Structure formats: structure tokens, C-alpha cells
C-alpha positions in Angstrom: 39.1 203.6 230.2 36.6 206.4 230.7 36.6 207.2 227.0 35.8 203.4 226.2 33.1 203.5 228.9 31.4 206.5 227.4 31.6 205.1 223.9 30.0 201.9 225.0 27.2 203.8 226.9 26.5 206.0 223.9 26.4 202.9 221.6 24.0 201.3 224.0 21.6 204.2 224.5 21.4 204.8 220.5 21.0 201.2 219.4 18.3 200.2 221.9 14.9 200.6 220.5 12.6 202.8 222.3 9.6 201.5 224.2 6.4 201.9 222.1 2.9 201.7 223.7 0.7 199.1 221.8 -2.2 201.5 222.1 -2.0 205.2 221.7 -4.8 207.2 223.7 -4.3 210.4 221.8 -1.6 210.3 219.3 0.4 213.5 219.2 0.0 214.9 215.7 2.9 217.4 215.9 5.7 216.3 213.6 3.7 213.7 211.9 4.1 214.1 208.1 0.9 214.9 206.3 0.0 215.4 202.6 -0.2 219.0 201.3 -3.5 220.5 202.2 -4.4 217.6 204.5 -6.1 219.9 207.0 -8.7 221.2 204.6 -10.2 218.0 203.4 -12.1 214.9 204.5 -9.9 211.7 205.1 -11.3 208.1 204.9 -10.3 205.3 207.3 -11.2 201.7 208.1 -10.5 199.8 211.3 -11.7 197.9 214.3 -13.4 199.6 217.2 -11.6 199.2 220.6 -13.6 201.1 222.8 -16.5 203.6 222.8 -17.0 206.3 225.3 -20.5 207.6 224.4 -20.8 210.3 227.2 -17.3 211.7 226.3 -18.0 211.6 222.7 -14.7 209.5 221.9 -13.9 206.4 220.2 -10.8 204.2 220.0 -10.1 202.6 216.8 -7.3 200.2 215.6 -7.1 201.7 212.1 -5.3 200.6 208.9 -2.9 203.1 207.3 -4.6 206.5 206.2 -2.8 207.3 203.1 -4.1 210.8 202.7 -2.6 211.8 206.0 0.4 209.6 205.5 -0.5 207.9 208.9 0.6 204.4 209.5 -1.6 201.7 211.0 -2.1 202.3 214.6 -4.7 202.4 217.5 -5.9 206.0 218.2 -8.6 207.7 220.3 -10.8 210.2 218.3 -13.3 212.6 219.4 -16.6 212.7 217.3 -18.0 215.8 215.9 -21.6 214.5 217.2 -22.0 212.0 219.8 -25.1 210.6 218.1 -22.6 209.0 215.7 -21.7 206.5 218.4 -25.2 205.1 219.1 -24.9 202.0 217.0 -21.2 201.5 217.4 -19.8 198.7 219.5 -16.3 197.2 220.5 -15.1 194.7 218.0 -17.0 196.2 215.0 -15.2 196.8 211.8 -16.0 200.2 210.7 -15.4 202.8 207.9 -14.9 206.4 209.0 -14.3 209.7 207.9 -12.5 212.4 209.7 -11.6 216.0 209.3 -9.3 218.5 211.1 -11.4 220.6 213.5 -9.2 223.0 215.6 -6.2 221.2 216.8 -7.4 217.6 216.4 -8.9 215.3 213.9 -12.6 214.4 214.7 -14.6 211.6 213.3 -17.4 213.2 211.2 -19.1 209.9 209.8 -18.8 206.5 210.9 -20.5 203.2 209.8 -20.2 199.4 210.0 -18.0 198.1 207.3 -19.5 196.2 204.6 
């Protein structure tokens, strides 16, 4: 009986999908697959602005997949290389952006309203 209970418990624990947050405030990059040399290059993205924190120099974007990094579509918070990049950016805007790895994180180095 104890063995049957153990087997059922293991099956339930491994078969249940993990809870996933709809929004990632800071997506951990460790363990995410990346293209060879991805750290040394500029990466282009497209998405919708969810939140702008001008004073903190941070923006939250729900972005489409970023193929050059092998990232799926998701919502992420990014630091910007220069806070002035955010002066004309508002929540709800569709944007095109470029990011580059700076230190341990990817930072947005350019952002414009999508055409």
C-alpha cells in the first residue's frame, strides 16, 4: 500500500504543470539557451510597453520572440543604457528596440515607436 501511495504521489507531482507567472519582472537569464556569440552583439526586439519607470531607468515590455537570443515571447523588465531613451515612451506603445549584454544583464540601448 505504501509503495502504491508513493508511486501515485510521484506521478501527481511530475505530471502537474508548474505555475508560471504571466509577467516576469526580471527573467533570470541563467540556463536560457542563446545563440553562439550572443553576448557580443546587438539584438533587435519588437513588443508592447507595459510599464515605464523613468526614475529607475527601467521598462517592462511584452516582446515577441527574439530569435538571435533564442528567447520565446514573454514579458520582461529591462534596464536602459540611458534614461533619456524613455522620455517619449508610454505604456501601450508598440516599440522596436535593441539590446546588448552589459555586465550580467541585457540593457536596451535604443527604443523607438514601431512604424
